N, CA, C and O of each residue as an XYZ file, in Angstrom:
924
protein
N      48.916     10.445    -29.727
C      49.777     11.186    -28.795
C      50.763     10.220    -28.135
O      50.361      9.202    -27.571
N      52.053     10.547    -28.210
C      53.073      9.695    -27.616
C      53.372     10.085    -26.172
O      53.864      9.268    -25.394
N      53.083     11.300    -25.826
C      53.373     11.792    -24.482
C      52.270     11.326    -23.535
O      51.127     11.762    -23.679
N      52.578     10.443    -22.559
C      51.539      9.934    -21.658
C      50.889     11.025    -20.813
O      49.711     10.928    -20.468
N      51.642     12.045    -20.485
C      51.076     13.143    -19.693
C      50.018     13.889    -20.499
O      48.932     14.184    -19.999
N      50.352     14.191    -21.763
C      49.387     14.877    -22.621
C      48.176     13.998    -22.903
O      47.048     14.485    -22.977
N      48.418     12.697    -23.060
C      47.309     11.771    -23.310
C      46.351     11.740    -22.125
O      45.133     11.784    -22.297
N      46.913     11.663    -20.922
C      46.064     11.671    -19.732
C      45.282     12.970    -19.613
O      44.106     12.970    -19.248
N      45.941     14.064    -19.923
C      45.267     15.364    -19.843
C      44.111     15.427    -20.835
O      43.038     15.945    -20.524
N      44.345     14.892    -22.038
C      43.289     14.910    -23.052
C      42.124     14.018    -22.637
O      40.964     14.410    -22.770
N      42.423     12.826    -22.139
C      41.374     11.915    -21.686
C      40.591     12.517    -20.521
O      39.372     12.366    -20.437
N      41.299     13.197    -19.630
C      40.633     13.837    -18.493
C      39.653     14.896    -18.968
O      38.544     15.000    -18.442
N      40.055     15.681    -19.960
C      39.149     16.701    -20.503
C      37.938     16.058    -21.178
O      36.826     16.580    -21.090
N      38.151     14.933    -21.847
C      37.044     14.224    -22.485
C      36.054     13.712    -21.443
O      34.841     13.811    -21.628
N      36.578     13.167    -20.351
C      35.714     12.688    -19.268
C      34.972     13.858    -18.633
O      33.784     13.764    -18.325
N      35.689     14.956    -18.445
C      35.072     16.157    -17.864
C      33.870     16.606    -18.688
O      32.850     17.018    -18.136
N      33.994     16.525    -19.995
C      32.896     16.928    -20.878
C      31.687     16.006    -20.754
O      30.568     16.400    -21.082
N      31.910     14.774    -20.278
C      30.822     13.798    -20.150
C      30.057     13.943    -18.836
O      28.965     13.395    -18.689
N      30.624     14.674    -17.886
C      30.021     14.768    -16.550
C      29.113     15.991    -16.483
O      29.583     17.129    -16.462
N      27.826     15.742    -16.451
C      26.847     16.831    -16.337
C      26.682     17.208    -14.871
O      26.503     16.339    -14.018
N      26.742     18.489    -14.583
C      26.657     18.990    -13.210
C      25.398     19.838    -13.046
O      25.136     20.743    -13.838
N      24.626     19.531    -12.006
C      23.410     20.308    -11.731
C      23.715     21.551    -10.913
O      22.971     22.530    -10.957
N      24.813     21.510    -10.164
C      25.092     22.602     -9.234
C      24.367     22.360     -7.924
O      23.452     21.539     -7.871
N      24.756     23.056     -6.868
C      24.094     22.885     -5.573
C      22.687     23.461     -5.581
O      22.322     24.225     -6.475
N      21.908     23.093     -4.587
C      20.551     23.627     -4.430
C      20.644     25.121     -4.160
O      21.385     25.553     -3.277
N      19.906     25.892     -4.907
C      19.918     27.350     -4.744
C      18.554     27.824     -4.275
O      17.520     27.394     -4.787
N      18.566     28.711     -3.300
C      17.331     29.274     -2.756
C      17.398     30.786     -2.882
O      18.278     31.422     -2.301
N      16.485     31.357     -3.628
C      16.440     32.807     -3.819
C      15.660     33.464     -2.691
O      14.843     32.808     -2.044
N      15.897     34.748     -2.444
C      15.126     35.468     -1.420
C      13.626     35.407     -1.712
O      13.194     35.476     -2.863
N      12.857     35.277     -0.651
C      11.393     35.236     -0.755
C      10.898     34.068     -1.605
O       9.852     34.152     -2.248
N      11.663     32.984     -1.599
C      11.277     31.797     -2.356
C      11.393     30.573     -1.459
O      12.376     30.428     -0.733
N      10.408     29.700     -1.504
C      10.487     28.443     -0.767
C      10.800     27.318     -1.739
O      10.198     27.229     -2.809
N      11.744     26.458     -1.364
C      12.112     25.312     -2.193
C      11.831     24.031     -1.427
O      12.239     23.888     -0.274
N      11.137     23.105     -2.063
C      10.879     21.799     -1.467
C      11.723     20.773     -2.219
O      11.538     20.537     -3.413
N      12.646     20.181     -1.488
C      13.635     19.276     -2.072
C      13.420     17.881     -1.509
O      13.446     17.696     -0.292
N      13.211     16.902     -2.372
C      13.013     15.522     -1.933
C      14.212     14.667     -2.315
O      14.788     14.826     -3.392
N      14.580     13.755     -1.415
C      15.608     12.763     -1.705
C      14.953     11.391     -1.782
O      14.215     10.996     -0.879
N      15.224     10.670     -2.860
C      14.664      9.338     -3.058
C      15.797      8.374     -3.364
O      16.916      8.786     -3.672
N      15.489      7.070     -3.274
C      16.502      6.085     -3.610
C      16.270      4.776     -2.903
O      15.372      4.672     -2.067
N      17.066      3.770     -3.224
C      16.939      2.468     -2.574
C      17.408      2.531     -1.129
O      17.940      3.548     -0.685
N      17.211      1.450     -0.406
C      17.612      1.397      0.996
C      19.138      1.368      1.115
O      19.840      0.844      0.251
N      19.623      1.946      2.211
C      21.030      1.810      2.545
C      22.005      2.683      1.793
O      23.212      2.447      1.847
N      21.503      3.696      1.085
C      22.421      4.543      0.303
C      22.819      5.820      1.040
O      23.691      6.556      0.577
N      22.180      6.090      2.194
C      22.559      7.265      2.981
C      21.673      8.478      2.796
O      22.134      9.609      2.945
N      20.398      8.259      2.471
C      19.494      9.402      2.251
C      19.318     10.244      3.508
O      19.414     11.470      3.454
N      19.060      9.590      4.639
C      18.771     10.329      5.870
C      19.984     11.140      6.329
O      19.844     12.297      6.724
N      21.157     10.542      6.278
C      22.373     11.269      6.654
C      22.630     12.432      5.702
O      23.068     13.501      6.128
N      22.358     12.227      4.419
C      22.543     13.305      3.438
C      21.571     14.446      3.695
O      21.939     15.615      3.587
N      20.325     14.106      4.036
C      19.338     15.134      4.409
C      19.864     15.950      5.583
O      19.783     17.179      5.579
N      20.405     15.262      6.588
C      20.910     15.956      7.777
C      22.060     16.896      7.419
O      22.140     18.004      7.950
N      22.942     16.468      6.531
C      24.057     17.324      6.105
C      23.549     18.571      5.391
O      23.986     19.686      5.678
N      22.619     18.369      4.457
C      22.061     19.512      3.730
C      21.347     20.464      4.683
O      21.509     21.681      4.598
N      20.553     19.896      5.593
C      19.789     20.721      6.533
C      20.717     21.544      7.417
O      20.497     22.738      7.619
N      21.749     20.903      7.937
C      22.685     21.611      8.815
C      23.392     22.735      8.074
O      23.564     23.825      8.619
N      23.798     22.486      6.853
C      24.485     23.529      6.079
C      23.558     24.684      5.723
O      23.949     25.846      5.833
N      22.342     24.382      5.300
C      21.396     25.454      4.998
C      21.099     26.292      6.240
O      21.036     27.520      6.166
N      20.918     25.626      7.379
C      20.502     26.330      8.595
C      21.668     27.045      9.281
O      21.553     28.218      9.637
N      22.779     26.347      9.465
C      23.884     26.893     10.254
C      24.821     27.773      9.432
O      25.311     28.789      9.923
N      25.070     27.386      8.186
C      26.000     28.148      7.346
C      25.295     29.268      6.585
O      25.765     30.405      6.551
N      24.153     28.922      5.971
C      23.452     29.882      5.110
C      22.369     30.669      5.833
O      21.786     31.597      5.272
N      22.098     30.291      7.095
C      21.092     30.995      7.905
C      19.703     30.955      7.258
O      18.958     31.934      7.307
N      19.373     29.835      6.666
C      18.051     29.657      6.071
C      17.100     29.021      7.080
O      17.521     28.294      7.979
N      15.814     29.308      6.913
C      14.786     28.656      7.726
C      14.470     27.320      7.068
O      13.968     27.265      5.945
N      14.774     26.245      7.790
C      14.698     24.901      7.219
C      13.696     24.049      7.985
O      13.673     24.051      9.216
N      12.872     23.324      7.245
C      11.962     22.354      7.833
C      12.200     20.984      7.229
O      12.654     20.871      6.091
N      11.892     19.940      7.992
C      12.090     18.570      7.533
C      10.762     17.835      7.445
O       9.873     18.032      8.274
N      10.638     16.993      6.441
C       9.490     16.096      6.300
C      10.035     14.699      6.076
O      10.945     14.510      5.269
N       9.488     13.717      6.780
C       9.864     12.338      6.513
C       8.631     11.518      6.196
O       7.629     11.589      6.907
N       8.704     10.742      5.134
C       7.643      9.790      4.804
C       8.176      8.374      4.975
O       7.606      7.416      4.453
N       9.268      8.254      5.706
C       9.900      6.951      5.935
C       9.271      6.288      7.152
O       9.912      6.160      8.195
N       8.019      5.867      7.022
C       7.317      5.271      8.158
C       7.460      3.757      8.192
O       6.942      3.109      9.102
N       8.152      3.186      7.218
C       8.329      1.737      7.189
C       9.473      1.301      8.086
O       9.511      0.157      8.539
N      10.397      2.201      8.342
C      11.513      1.892      9.230
C      11.534      2.947     10.331
O      12.039      4.052     10.135
N      10.988      2.599     11.474
C      10.871      3.554     12.581
C      12.235      4.126     12.954
O      12.343      5.294     13.328
N      13.279      3.298     12.851
C      14.619      3.762     13.227
C      15.053      4.949     12.384
O      15.707      5.866     12.881
N      14.688      4.931     11.099
C      15.076      6.041     10.225
C      14.357      7.320     10.616
O      14.942      8.403     10.572
N      13.077      7.201     11.005
C      12.331      8.373     11.467
C      12.999      8.945     12.706
O      13.185     10.157     12.818
N      13.357      8.071     13.630
C      13.985      8.536     14.865
C      15.372      9.114     14.604
O      15.797     10.044     15.289
N      16.075      8.569     13.620
C      17.389      9.124     13.268
C      17.250     10.556     12.781
O      18.011     11.432     13.194
N      16.279     10.799     11.903
C      16.082     12.159     11.400
C      15.576     13.075     12.506
O      15.942     14.249     12.561
N      14.724     12.533     13.397
C      14.232     13.356     14.510
C      15.388     13.772     15.418
O      15.414     14.894     15.924
N      16.332     12.872     15.619
C      17.506     13.205     16.435
C      18.285     14.359     15.810
O      18.679     15.297     16.504
N      18.504     14.285     14.507
C      19.186     15.378     13.812
C      18.380     16.675     13.922
O      18.941     17.746     14.153
N      17.057     16.566     13.754
C      16.198     17.754     13.829
C      16.307     18.408     15.201
O      16.358     19.634     15.310
N      16.341     17.583     16.250
C      16.448     18.115     17.614
C      17.806     18.784     17.837
O      17.888     19.846     18.455
N      18.865     18.157     17.331
C      20.210     18.709     17.523
C      20.364     20.044     16.800
O      20.917     21.000     17.346
N      19.865     20.096     15.556
C      20.006     21.314     14.754
C      18.926     22.331     15.094
O      19.023     23.503     14.729
N      17.881     21.864     15.809
C      16.739     22.699     16.198
C      15.900     23.089     14.980
O      15.742     24.267     14.659
N      15.370     22.062     14.315
C      14.542     22.266     13.134
C      13.173     21.626     13.329
O      13.071     20.582     13.973
N      12.121     22.231     12.786
C      10.802     21.595     12.829
C      10.766     20.384     11.903
O      11.401     20.372     10.848
N      10.009     19.358     12.317
C       9.932     18.142     11.509
C       8.514     17.610     11.496
O       7.837     17.592     12.524
N       8.067     17.177     10.329
C       6.742     16.593     10.147
C       6.895     15.150      9.671
O       7.739     14.849      8.826
N       6.060     14.255     10.230
C       6.040     12.853      9.815
C       4.768     12.603      9.019
O       3.673     12.953      9.459
N       4.915     11.998      7.852
C       3.810     11.850      6.904
C       3.603     10.381      6.556
O       4.568      9.642      6.359
N       2.336      9.959      6.480
C       2.031      8.586      6.073
C       1.088      8.519      4.874
O       1.011      7.485      4.210
N       0.369      9.606      4.587
C      -0.586      9.613      3.475
C      -0.457     10.913      2.683
O       0.088     11.893      3.192
N      -0.950     10.932      1.446
C      -0.934     12.184      0.674
C      -1.653     13.326      1.384
O      -1.217     14.475      1.310
N      -2.752     13.018      2.072
C      -3.466     14.073      2.795
C      -2.586     14.668      3.887
O      -2.561     15.883      4.080
N      -1.866     13.810      4.596
C      -0.953     14.304      5.626
C       0.185     15.115      5.005
O       0.717     16.028      5.636
N       0.550     14.785      3.789
C       1.589     15.558      3.106
C       1.135     17.001      2.915
O       1.908     17.933      3.136
N      -0.103     17.181      2.509
C      -0.636     18.541      2.341
C      -0.575     19.309      3.655
O      -0.196     20.480      3.690
N      -0.956     18.628      4.740
C      -0.927     19.265      6.056
C       0.499     19.611      6.462
O       0.754     20.702      6.973
N       1.427     18.691      6.239
C       2.819     18.905      6.637
C       3.429     20.097      5.910
O       4.098     20.931      6.521
N       3.195     20.173      4.605
C       3.733     21.291      3.820
C       3.112     22.603      4.281
O       3.791     23.628      4.350
N       1.814     22.569      4.598
C       1.144     23.778      5.092
C       1.726     24.211      6.434
O       1.894     25.404      6.683
N       2.036     23.240      7.300
C       2.606     23.563      8.611
C       3.999     24.189      8.500
O       4.446     24.890      9.408
N       4.674     23.931      7.389
C       6.025     24.469      7.184
C       6.027     25.611      6.174
O       7.036     25.877      5.522
N       4.896     26.274      6.058
C       4.723     27.298      5.016
C       5.700     28.463      5.150
O       6.011     29.117      4.154
N       6.191     28.737      6.360
C       7.091     29.880      6.527
C       8.567     29.485      6.400
O       9.451     30.305      6.651
N       8.834     28.244      6.015
C      10.212     27.800      5.807
C      10.711     28.240      4.427
O       9.932     28.366      3.483
N      12.010     28.468      4.332
C      12.625     28.778      3.036
C      13.044     27.512      2.298
O      13.025     27.458      1.069
N      13.420     26.502      3.063
C      13.823     25.216      2.492
C      13.109     24.102      3.243
O      13.172     24.035      4.471
N      12.431     23.231      2.510
C      11.843     22.025      3.087
C      12.565     20.837      2.473
O      12.578     20.669      1.253
N      13.165     20.015      3.324
C      13.893     18.836      2.868
C      13.093     17.594      3.228
O      12.725     17.403      4.387
N      12.825     16.755      2.245
C      11.961     15.598      2.434
C      12.757     14.301      2.331
O      13.397     14.022      1.317
N      12.702     13.520      3.403
C      13.311     12.198      3.431
C      12.235     11.179      3.066
O      11.101     11.285      3.533
N      12.574     10.202      2.246
C      11.587      9.215      1.810
C      12.063      7.810      2.129
O      13.256      7.567      2.314
N      11.112      6.891      2.192
C      11.437      5.499      2.486
C      12.282      4.900      1.381
O      12.063      5.173      0.201
N      13.245      4.085      1.767
C      14.015      3.364      0.770
C      13.117      2.401      0.013
O      12.384      1.618      0.618
N      13.174      2.459     -1.293
C      12.317      1.610     -2.127
C      13.173      0.682     -2.979
O      14.217      1.076     -3.499
N      12.707     -0.560     -3.110
C      13.321     -1.436     -4.099
C      12.895     -0.956     -5.473
O      11.702     -0.762     -5.708
N      13.833     -0.760     -6.388
C      13.450     -0.301     -7.731
C      12.580     -1.311     -8.470
O      11.980     -0.980     -9.492
N      12.506     -2.551     -7.957
C      11.676     -3.575     -8.594
C      10.247     -3.586     -8.068
O       9.389     -4.277     -8.616
N       9.985     -2.821     -7.003
C       8.650     -2.801     -6.392
C       7.818     -1.703     -7.035
O       7.870     -0.548     -6.610
N       7.051     -2.060     -8.057
C       6.282     -1.079     -8.825
C       5.256     -0.357     -7.963
O       5.050      0.847     -8.118
N       4.610     -1.086     -7.056
C       3.574     -0.478     -6.211
C       4.175      0.620     -5.346
O       3.624      1.716     -5.251
N       5.301      0.325     -4.720
C       5.943      1.309     -3.841
C       6.471      2.507     -4.636
O       6.433      3.640     -4.157
N       6.957      2.253     -5.843
C       7.429      3.356     -6.684
C       6.265      4.276     -7.042
O       6.423      5.496     -7.044
N       5.111      3.709     -7.342
C       3.935      4.518     -7.663
C       3.446      5.295     -6.444
O       3.021      6.444     -6.569
N       3.504      4.668     -5.260
C       3.140      5.370     -4.023
C       4.059      6.571     -3.812
O       3.607      7.657     -3.447
N       5.334      6.363     -4.042
C       6.303      7.455     -3.893
C       6.005      8.573     -4.882
O       6.059      9.752     -4.532
N       5.693      8.202     -6.106
C       5.367      9.202     -7.125
C       4.156     10.031     -6.705
O       4.155     11.251     -6.871
N       3.127      9.382     -6.164
C       1.926     10.100     -5.715
C       2.253     11.063     -4.579
O       1.746     12.184     -4.538
N       3.109     10.612     -3.653
C       3.476     11.458     -2.519
C       4.253     12.694     -2.987
O       4.024     13.796     -2.490
N       5.156     12.513     -3.925
C       5.943     13.640     -4.438
C       5.075     14.618     -5.217
O       5.278     15.830     -5.146
N       4.116     14.092     -5.955
C       3.199     14.964     -6.690
C       2.354     15.781     -5.721
O       2.094     16.960     -5.959
N       1.929     15.156     -4.634
C       1.132     15.872     -3.637
C       1.958     16.965     -2.974
O       1.447     18.045     -2.676
N       3.229     16.683     -2.747
C       4.110     17.667     -2.103
C       4.499     18.790     -3.055
O       4.930     19.856     -2.616
N       4.350     18.558     -4.348
C       4.778     19.514     -5.374
C       6.263     19.862     -5.194
O       6.651     21.027     -5.106
N       7.065     18.803     -5.145
C       8.506     18.980     -4.952
C       9.126     19.768     -6.102
O       8.831     19.516     -7.271
N       9.983     20.718     -5.759
C      10.683     21.513     -6.773
C      11.851     20.746     -7.380
O      12.154     20.888     -8.564
N      12.502     19.934     -6.553
C      13.631     19.130     -7.018
C      13.529     17.748     -6.392
O      13.138     17.609     -5.233
N      13.881     16.733     -7.163
C      13.915     15.357     -6.661
C      15.299     14.788     -6.969
O      15.653     14.571     -8.128
N      16.068     14.554     -5.916
C      17.431     14.056     -6.069
C      17.453     12.555     -5.791
O      17.041     12.112     -4.719
N      17.928     11.783     -6.748
C      18.083     10.342     -6.571
C      19.439     10.072     -5.934
O      20.480     10.434     -6.482
N      19.414      9.432     -4.767
C      20.640      9.145     -4.027
C      21.107      7.731     -4.374
O      20.364      6.764     -4.203
N      22.334      7.621     -4.857
C      22.912      6.338     -5.240
C      24.259      6.156     -4.555
O      25.001      7.116     -4.346
N      24.561      4.908     -4.210
C      25.833      4.598     -3.567
C      26.897      4.287     -4.605
O      26.674      3.482     -5.509
N      28.053      4.925     -4.476
C      29.150      4.689     -5.418
C      29.747      3.294     -5.262
O      30.533      2.854     -6.102
N      29.374      2.596     -4.185
C      29.877      1.237     -3.960
C      29.170      0.232     -4.866
O      29.719     -0.831     -5.156
N      27.962      0.556     -5.314
C      27.175     -0.369     -6.136
C      27.798     -0.549     -7.518
O      28.539      0.309     -7.997
N      27.485     -1.672     -8.144
C      27.973     -1.951     -9.485
C      27.220     -1.161    -10.541
O      26.122     -0.661    -10.295
N      27.821     -1.054    -11.716
C      27.251     -0.221    -12.773
C      25.872     -0.693    -13.207
O      24.965      0.128    -13.342
N      25.687     -1.977    -13.426
C      24.391     -2.467    -13.899
C      23.301     -2.203    -12.875
O      22.187     -1.821    -13.236
N      23.611     -2.403    -11.601
C      22.644     -2.121    -10.539
C      22.294     -0.638    -10.502
O      21.127     -0.279    -10.349
N      23.288      0.218    -10.640
C      23.060      1.664    -10.646
C      22.195      2.076    -11.827
O      21.290      2.897    -11.679
N      22.467      1.514    -12.995
C      21.682      1.845    -14.184
C      20.224      1.445    -14.014
O      19.319      2.221    -14.321
N      19.997      0.219    -13.518
C      18.617     -0.255    -13.335
C      17.879      0.603    -12.316
O      16.719      0.962    -12.516
N      18.560      0.925    -11.228
C      17.930      1.742    -10.190
C      17.570      3.118    -10.725
O      16.464      3.605    -10.494
N      18.490      3.744    -11.433
C      18.228      5.075    -11.994
C      17.066      5.030    -12.973
O      16.227      5.930    -12.984
N      17.011      3.990    -13.791
C      15.932      3.873    -14.781
C      14.571      3.778    -14.098
O      13.623      4.446    -14.510
N      14.470      2.958    -13.066
C      13.186      2.772    -12.375
C      12.762      4.037    -11.636
O      11.595      4.426    -11.684
N      13.708      4.676    -10.953
C      13.351      5.838    -10.142
C      13.061      7.078    -10.976
O      12.446      8.021    -10.479
N      13.488      7.096    -12.219
C      13.192      8.261    -13.050
C      11.691      8.437    -13.267
O      11.245      9.510    -13.675
N      10.918      7.399    -13.000
C       9.463      7.489    -13.143
C       8.829      8.423    -12.112
O       7.689      8.853    -12.287
N       9.552      8.736    -11.048
C       8.978      9.614    -10.022
C       9.358     11.073    -10.251
O       9.035     11.932     -9.430
N      10.037     11.361    -11.352
C      10.364     12.750    -11.667
C      11.700     13.225    -11.143
O      11.837     14.380    -10.741
N      12.683     12.351    -11.143
C      14.019     12.702    -10.655
C      14.627     13.812    -11.515
O      14.534     13.789    -12.742
N      15.254     14.783    -10.841
C      15.880     15.905    -11.551
C      17.404     15.855    -11.525
O      18.055     16.444    -12.389
N      17.985     15.154    -10.537
C      19.446     15.066    -10.476
C      19.863     13.912     -9.573
O      19.026     13.279     -8.929
N      21.159     13.650     -9.534
C      21.718     12.555     -8.745
C      22.593     13.082     -7.616
O      23.226     14.131     -7.731
N      22.612     12.325     -6.519
C      23.590     12.517     -5.447
C      24.343     11.196     -5.310
O      23.725     10.143     -5.148
N      25.656     11.245     -5.373
C      26.476     10.039     -5.278
C      27.123      9.990     -3.898
O      27.862     10.899     -3.520
N      26.842      8.925     -3.149
C      27.310      8.815     -1.769
C      28.430      7.781     -1.637
O      28.712      7.004     -2.549
N      29.051      7.813     -0.457
C      30.022      6.796     -0.043
C      31.271      6.751     -0.921
O      31.812      5.680     -1.198
N      31.718      7.924     -1.351
C      32.975      7.948     -2.098
C      34.135      7.444     -1.247
O      35.141      6.974     -1.778
N      33.994      7.543      0.075
C      35.040      7.067      0.970
C      35.095      5.545      1.048
O      36.061      4.988      1.572
N      34.067      4.864      0.531
C      34.012      3.406      0.614
C      34.281      2.720     -0.719
O      34.294      1.491     -0.782
N      34.494      3.479     -1.774
C      34.721      2.884     -3.088
C      36.186      2.996     -3.485
O      36.910      3.859     -2.989
N      36.611      2.121     -4.377
C      38.012      2.125     -4.795
C      38.241      2.925     -6.071
O      39.384      3.185     -6.444
N      37.162      3.315     -6.740
C      37.315      4.085     -7.967
C      35.981      4.542     -8.508
O      34.928      4.123     -8.027
N      36.026      5.407     -9.518
C      34.804      5.975    -10.090
C      34.684      5.681    -11.583
O      34.123      6.473    -12.340
N      35.217      4.534    -11.997
C      35.158      4.190    -13.406
C      33.752      4.034    -13.945
O      33.532      4.138    -15.152
N      32.782      3.781    -13.048
C      31.388      3.607    -13.487
C      30.621      4.926    -13.588
O      29.468      4.930    -14.018
N      31.236      6.042    -13.202
C      30.506      7.310    -13.149
C      30.046      7.775    -14.531
O      28.871      8.090    -14.719
N      30.950      7.819    -15.482
C      30.597      8.322    -16.817
C      29.567      7.429    -17.507
O      28.599      7.954    -18.056
N      29.731      6.096    -17.506
C      28.686      5.259    -18.108
C      27.325      5.438    -17.441
O      26.295      5.395    -18.114
N      27.313      5.637    -16.128
C      26.048      5.859    -15.425
C      25.385      7.148    -15.880
O      24.202      7.154    -16.220
N      26.137      8.237    -15.889
C      25.577      9.531    -16.281
C      25.145      9.527    -17.740
O      24.142     10.141    -18.104
N      25.908      8.834    -18.566
C      25.552      8.751    -19.983
C      24.243      7.966    -20.157
O      23.422      8.289    -21.016
N      24.069      6.936    -19.331
C      22.882      6.088    -19.438
C      21.619      6.781    -18.949
O      20.585      6.733    -19.614
N      21.700      7.430    -17.779
C      20.487      7.999    -17.178
C      20.223      9.441    -17.609
O      19.125      9.959    -17.404
N      21.221     10.088    -18.203
C      21.066     11.462    -18.701
C      20.577     12.419    -17.601
O      19.710     13.263    -17.827
N      21.151     12.262    -16.423
C      20.825     13.144    -15.306
C      22.102     13.827    -14.816
O      23.169     13.214    -14.824
N      22.004     15.082    -14.390
C      23.180     15.768    -13.854
C      23.441     15.368    -12.411
O      22.553     14.872    -11.718
N      24.649     15.586    -11.980
C      25.076     15.264    -10.623
C      25.064     16.537     -9.785
O      25.614     17.561    -10.190
N      24.429     16.468     -8.607
C      24.343     17.669     -7.771
C      25.345     17.662     -6.615
O      26.036     18.655     -6.386
N      25.427     16.541     -5.885
C      26.320     16.463     -4.727
C      27.033     15.116     -4.697
O      26.597     14.144     -5.313
N      28.140     15.090     -3.963
C      28.802     13.837     -3.602
C      29.025     13.859     -2.095
O      29.188     14.924     -1.500
N      29.031     12.676     -1.480
C      29.328     12.586     -0.054
C      30.498     11.635      0.148
O      30.739     10.728     -0.648
N      31.218     11.874      1.243
C      32.492     11.187      1.423
C      32.728     10.876      2.896
O      33.820     11.106      3.417
N      31.698     10.351      3.567
C      31.812     10.048      4.984
C      30.503     10.274      5.707
O      29.511     10.694      5.110
N      30.509      9.989      7.012
C      29.293     10.056      7.819
C      29.159     11.340      8.627
O      28.119     11.567      9.246
N      30.180     12.178      8.636
C      30.164     13.352      9.503
C      29.138     14.386      9.051
O      29.087     14.764      7.881
N      28.322     14.834     10.005
C      27.323     15.889      9.778
C      27.793     17.132     10.517
O      28.108     17.039     11.704
N      27.855     18.296      9.867
C      27.400     18.651      8.518
C      28.473     18.538      7.436
O      28.275     19.007      6.315
N      29.602     17.921      7.763
C      30.699     17.837      6.797
C      30.493     16.655      5.847
O      29.416     16.062      5.804
N      31.503     16.334      5.112
C      31.519     15.170      4.215
C      30.445     15.218      3.141
O      29.910     14.182      2.746
N      30.130     16.413      2.668
C      29.267     16.588      1.509
C      29.764     17.807      0.740
O      30.213     18.787      1.336
N      29.682     17.740     -0.575
C      30.130     18.871     -1.398
C      29.354     18.881     -2.701
O      28.925     17.841     -3.201
N      29.185     20.079     -3.238
C      28.616     20.186     -4.578
C      29.553     19.480     -5.551
O      30.774     19.600     -5.451
N      28.970     18.749     -6.486
C      29.779     18.000     -7.445
C      30.647     18.946     -8.273
O      30.171     19.966     -8.771
N      31.907     18.601     -8.410
C      32.874     19.402     -9.160
C      33.341     18.586    -10.364
O      33.984     17.549    -10.201
N      33.023     19.045    -11.553
C      33.317     18.294    -12.781
C      34.814     17.982    -12.927
O      35.191     16.856    -13.253
N      35.647     18.974    -12.687
C      37.088     18.784    -12.891
C      37.655     17.778    -11.892
O      38.413     16.887    -12.276
N      37.296     17.912    -10.615
C      37.809     16.991     -9.603
C      37.338     15.565     -9.859
O      38.103     14.614     -9.698
N      36.072     15.418    -10.259
C      35.543     14.082    -10.519
C      36.232     13.443    -11.718
O      36.541     12.252    -11.696
N      36.471     14.223    -12.755
C      37.159     13.692    -13.935
C      38.571     13.235    -13.576
O      39.022     12.183    -14.030
N      39.258     14.021    -12.769
C      40.605     13.649    -12.346
C      40.574     12.411    -11.454
O      41.486     11.586    -11.505
N      39.520     12.279    -10.629
C      39.381     11.094     -9.781
C      39.125      9.850    -10.625
O      39.667      8.783    -10.335
N      38.309      9.978    -11.661
C      38.063      8.859    -12.575
C      39.373      8.382    -13.193
O      39.588      7.179    -13.348
N      40.238      9.311    -13.541
C      41.524      8.989    -14.176
C      42.591      8.562    -13.171
O      43.696      8.187    -13.564
N      42.274      8.616    -11.891
C      43.252      8.264    -10.880
C      44.283      9.341    -10.629
O      45.332      9.080    -10.039
N      43.985     10.565    -11.080
C      44.913     11.688    -10.909
C      44.624     12.483     -9.643
O      45.394     13.364     -9.262
N      43.512     12.164     -8.998
C      43.089     12.919     -7.814
C      42.521     11.939     -6.812
O      41.799     11.012     -7.181
N      42.842     12.138     -5.547
C      42.259     11.313     -4.498
C      40.766     11.587     -4.395
O      40.325     12.720     -4.586
N      39.991     10.555     -4.095
C      38.557     10.749     -3.910
C      38.271     11.683     -2.744
O      37.208     12.301     -2.683
N      39.227     11.787     -1.811
C      39.045     12.713     -0.686
C      38.946     14.151     -1.164
O      38.330     14.984     -0.499
N      39.546     14.452     -2.310
C      39.530     15.824     -2.828
C      38.165     16.217     -3.353
O      37.895     17.400     -3.562
N      37.294     15.230     -3.569
C      35.982     15.521     -4.158
C      34.993     16.057     -3.142
O      33.899     16.485     -3.510
N      35.361     16.042     -1.863
C      34.402     16.539     -0.877
C      34.705     17.976     -0.523
O      34.003     18.572      0.294
């Protein structure tokens, strides 16, 4: 193709075909969904939980409960508790699988349970296995791996590979506002074979989160769309 416009359009469509989309979390009437977020430290799991919780509760009028197993960093527990108090949501703190059973039982009348987990190093096999046991005890319906778009491709690939052992069902890509491009997106998705559910683009709660849009992301990869458009 000699026409650069047509060439870009064709490449954009090719990239679009490579981007697998999970779609947003869906909750049917008379159904409870338990959604867990996992990932390494510093990727924005707690803030993402708060955004999802606020949108489910305030926009969708769903009954939402929170569970945190992030007992290694007290500040993170208190951060989520602050959000829970502001949004007026029940919250359970869990340290053992037995407590997980109790926490889920205490939130039995919720339509959506969102679970925040401790940031784990993907190289720490013991902690990854502990996380896997906790998720199995909770019987999570969906497990979203949260990754920062600021990280390099090799780091993202290694992290995704290690965390897939806990039963990850999709990816959430954060910090689009802090990255200069998304050239690593397609190689990452091709490597881990997981669909993308959400992207985040800032710290504002409940804003700065959106269901992943294949067309917008493909255009952003090609530099045809501002990353701000992806939120």
